[in-house]
N, C-alpha and C positions, 0 to 999 in steps of 0.2 A: 505495499500500500505506500502510497505517496505521503509526504511530511503532512501534508494538508488533512488528509483522511486520519492520521494517526493523531492529529490535534484536534479532532472532532469529538464526538462523546465517547466518554472512557467506556470501556467493555466493561460489563457486568455478570456477575455470575448466572450462572443457568441451572434455574429450577424447574425441572421437567412439570409441566400441568399434570393432575390428578391422572386424566385420560390417557396421557403418553405414560406416568408411570405405572399405572395399571397394566398396559401394553406390553411394557417391559417384563413386569412380573407374570403375566401370562405366557408371554414366548418361554421365557425360565423354566415354568413349572410343566409348560406343554413337551418341552425337551428330555425334563426330568422323567415325566410319566411316560413318554415314549420309550427311552431307555429301559424303563422297569417293567412296563408292561406294551410290547410291540402291539398285541392284539388290539389294545384299544385306539389304534391311531386311526379307525373312522372319526372317532368323537374327537379325539383332539384335532384332527384337523378341521371338523365343522367348529369347533371353540376356537381354532385361531383366524380361521373364515370369517367367522361373525364378527372378531375383533377388526380385522380390516376393512369390513364392510360398515362398521362404525365410524372409523377414521377416514374412510373414503366420503360418506355422508356429510364428514363434519367439514371438510374441505371445501366442500359445496353450500357451505353455512356462511358466508362472507363475516356475517356481525357476530357469531359466536363465538363462546369462549373456551371451548373443548379443548381446544390444542393452544391453548396459551392466552396470556393477556391480551384484551383487544380493546382500543379505545375507540366507543361507538358513541359518546357524548362528551363535552365540556363538561368540567364538574360544576358542582353546585355554584360555587364563588363566581365564575363567569358567567351563569347564568343570572344570577342575581344582578350582573353590571348590564344586562341584556345583551350579552354576546352572543354571537354563532359564528362559525368559523365556515366560510366557503373553501374548497377545495379544489383541483383542477388536474385530472388526471392525463397522462399519453403525450404530454405536450417536451418540449417547447415546439412552437409551430411557427416559422418566421413569418406568415400572414396573420394568423388569427390570434396567436399571443400577445402582439403589442396592441391589438383592437381590445381585446378585454383588459390589459393594463388601462388603457386611457379610459375605460368604461369606472374600472373600479378606481382611478383617479378621480374622477368626474362626480362620484357619491362618495368619496371618501371613506372608502371601505378597503381592508386588506387583506389578503389571500395567503393561503399556501398551494405551492405546484408542485406535485408530485410528476417528475422529471423523468424521463427514459432515458438512460445513461448513453445510448448511440446516437438518440436526437441532442443531446447536450455536446455531445462532441463534435455533432455538424452543425448547430447554431448555438457557439458559447456565447456570441455577443447578444444574443436574446437572455439567456439565463443572467449574463451580468446587469442587464436592463430590469430583468424582474426584482434582482437583490437591489439594484439601485434606487429603485421605488420602495423598496421597506418589504416587500412580501417574503415569505419564509419558500425557500426550495427544500423540497424533501426527496426520496429515494421510491423508485417505481421499478426498480430493477434495470436492468442492462440492456436487454434486447426485448422486453415484452412479450415472451413467448408464451403462446397458448398451452405449450406444455410446462410451464413454471413449476407448476403446483405436483407435477410426476417428476422432477430432478431429484438425481441423488445428493447426498450430505455436500460432498466435494464440488460438484456442479453448482450447487446452489450458494456456497462460497464463493466460488468464483463471480458469479452472475452477481451478487449482489456488494460483494467487497470491489468490484469491477465498476460498478455503478455510483459507489462512493466515491471512488478515484476521481472518475472523470467530472462528479457535478464538483466534487471541492475544488478540482483546478479550473474550472470555468467560475466560479460563486464566490470562491475564495474562504469557504467554510462547508466541512461536511454535513450531509442532513442529521437531523434527530430522529426522524420518524422514516416510517417504510409503510407501503399497502402493494399487495401482491397484484400482480396483472389481472384484470378482470376479478378482482376479489376473491380468489381461488388460493387458498392458503395450505402450503404444505405441511404434514406432520412432521417434518423434519426442518422446517424453516427456524423454528424458535432460537434453536441454540447458534446460528449464524447471526440472528439477528443480536444476542447478547455479547457474542464476540466482536459486533461492529457497535455496541451503544445504541443499537436503533430500537424504538418503540414502536409495536403493529398498531396501524389507525385504520377503520374502516368508516362507517358514516351513519350518520342518523337517518337521514333519508338520500334517496338518487333519484335523479330525474332521467335516466334513460336516455339522455341527448346524443348518445354515441351510437344509438340503434334506431331511437324513434325522429321521423321526420317532421312531426306535429310539434311547433313551439308549444300551443296550448295547451298540450298533453303533458308534456314535460314540465311548463309552469304549473299545473294542477299538482303534478307528485311532489313537486318540492316546497308548492306553499299550503297544500292540505295538511293544519295541523301545526305549521310552522312556529315554531317557539324558542326562545333564550337556551342557549347550551347546546342546539342542534348542530351537528357537522354534514355539510351537504357536500355534495357531489357533483361536479360537472367534467367536462371534457374540452380542453383548449386545444380542438383539432379539426380540421377543414372537411372532412372528408363525409361529414352528415350533413345535409341541406335541406333547408326547405325549397319549395317548389319555383321560388323565383333565385336559388343559388345560394343563399344566404345560409353561411354555417349556424349550424341550430342554436350553439351557445350565443352565439352573438345576437340573435332576434330572443332570447329568453332572458337573458341576463340584465337587460335595462327594466321590463317590466318586475324582474325578481329583486332587482335593487329597490325599484321605486315601493315594494310590498315591504319589504326590509324595512325602509326608512318611515313609512306609514307606521310601523309597529313599533317604532323604537328602537330596532334590533340593527348592532354595529358588528359588521363581520372583521374578525382580529385573524391574524395567524397562530398556527396551532402552537407556536412556542408561546404566544401572549395568552391565549386563553389556556392552556395547560400548565402556568407559571406555578399553579396554585397544587399541582398533581392532577393525574389522571383522574376522570371519572371512575368508579367501581362498579 
């Protein structure tokens, strides 16, 4: 890792989540049972398969905590200050991200951008502009692979640490938070995050602006029940557009910011919102 990445968040001790610890113990007990009573192998295999099924289901529950700590809301202290946190995944995009920054400036809001390492390497000037304007820059993997959740431990380490280095080199500091591609979290991810000093963040509500072409539907998903303490997920990329060719995020963001303003809500970076500790 580069010096900038090493000067980022301090590594922390990894404590396996209860589900992961149970899985470790089950595999050890299964091996011992197989040695002691080989004829029980169908039952042993069934128990191990059931365990893997539970872990697989957990991968597809982005806001769950079965696989480790997961920040899905800001703490109560941030909610008392009427804070929310806008987060943007999959950038930086040289066309869309600067326009998102302009809209945030217009309304006096700050946000956190979960950046893809390879896009950071391609557009470092956009990352520097995000940082210059006072927004957070966080880790969204190096390559945003659809297979990320199924990587082995060593490949997860290379991906996450590689993104840390690329982002630190462009932004001047290493990220403190991580969000998995598509929100699909590997059972093996948590020790990698601990090594990098990263905290896992999901969201309270998401708009599906990366797949939906209807800005009204996206806005409804984000604002129905919108409340202080929420973490909102959008995407600063331009491949999902309205019928007139406008990136959906750029069509949704102005009315969303107006709605937040009318409710007295202010968007802050995750670092600001979580300064008093993550929501439990």
